[in-house]
C-alpha positions as CSV (number, residue, x, y, z in Angstrom):
1,X,-5.2,-8.3,-2.8
2,X,-5.9,-8.8,-6.5
3,X,-3.1,-6.9,-8.1
4,X,-4.4,-7.4,-11.7
5,X,-7.7,-6.0,-10.7
6,X,-6.0,-2.9,-9.2
7,X,-4.0,-2.5,-12.4
8,X,-7.1,-2.6,-14.6
9,X,-9.3,-0.4,-12.3
10,X,-10.6,2.8,-13.7
11,X,-8.7,5.9,-12.7
12,X,-11.7,7.2,-10.7
13,X,-11.8,4.0,-8.8
14,X,-8.1,4.3,-7.9
15,X,-8.7,7.9,-6.9
16,X,-11.5,6.8,-4.6
17,X,-9.2,4.2,-3.0
18,X,-6.5,6.8,-2.3
19,X,-9.0,9.3,-0.9
20,X,-10.6,6.8,1.3
21,X,-7.0,5.9,2.6
22,X,-5.8,2.3,2.6
23,X,-5.5,0.5,5.9
24,X,-1.9,0.1,7.0
25,X,-2.3,-3.7,7.2
26,X,-2.7,-3.7,3.4
27,X,0.8,-2.2,3.0
28,X,2.1,-4.9,5.3
29,X,0.3,-7.6,3.3
30,X,1.9,-6.3,0.0
31,X,5.3,-6.3,1.7
32,X,4.7,-9.8,2.8
33,X,3.5,-10.9,-0.6
34,X,6.8,-9.6,-2.1
35,X,8.8,-11.2,0.7
36,X,10.6,-7.9,1.2
37,X,12.3,-6.8,4.4
38,X,10.3,-4.2,6.2
39,X,13.1,-1.7,6.2
40,X,13.7,-1.9,2.5
41,X,10.0,-1.7,1.6
42,X,9.4,1.2,4.0
43,X,12.3,3.1,2.5
44,X,11.0,2.5,-1.0
45,X,7.5,3.6,0.0
46,X,8.7,6.5,2.2
47,X,6.8,5.3,5.2
48,X,8.8,4.7,8.3
49,X,8.7,1.1,9.7
50,X,7.6,2.4,13.1
51,X,4.7,4.3,11.5
52,X,3.6,1.3,9.5
53,X,3.8,-0.9,12.6
54,X,1.9,1.5,14.8
55,X,-0.8,2.2,12.3
56,X,-1.3,-1.6,11.7
57,X,-1.4,-2.3,15.5
58,X,-3.9,0.5,16.1
59,X,-6.0,-0.3,13.0
60,X,-5.4,3.0,11.4
61,X,-5.2,4.0,7.7
62,X,-2.3,5.4,5.9
63,X,-2.2,9.0,4.8
64,X,-3.4,9.8,1.3
65,X,0.2,10.1,0.1
66,X,1.1,6.8,1.6
67,X,-2.0,5.2,0.2
68,X,-1.1,6.5,-3.3
69,X,2.4,5.0,-3.0
70,X,1.2,1.6,-1.8
71,X,-1.5,1.6,-4.6
72,X,1.3,2.4,-7.1
73,X,3.3,-0.5,-5.9
74,X,0.2,-2.8,-6.2
75,X,-0.3,-1.6,-9.8
76,X,3.4,-2.4,-10.5
77,X,2.9,-5.9,-9.1
78,X,-0.2,-6.3,-11.3
79,X,2.0,-5.8,-14.4
80,X,4.2,-8.8,-13.6
C-alpha cells in the first residue's frame, strides 16, 4: 500500500475508498507493515482480532467505520 499516495489523495477519492469498504486483508497488511501485535492494533482500530481474522479468512470487507479507521491509520503512516 502506498501510504503517501493515500495521504495526498483527494477527499472524494478517500470517501470512495471508505464507501467501497476496504478488504480486511489490507488492515492486516498495514498492521504487518508496522510490525504491531494484532491485539494492540485491533484495540487501536476498534476492530476485534477475531473479526479481522474471520473477515480476512473469508475474503470479506471491513465495515465503513472500520475502513475509515484503517484509512486514517494509513494516512498517518504517509505523514512519516
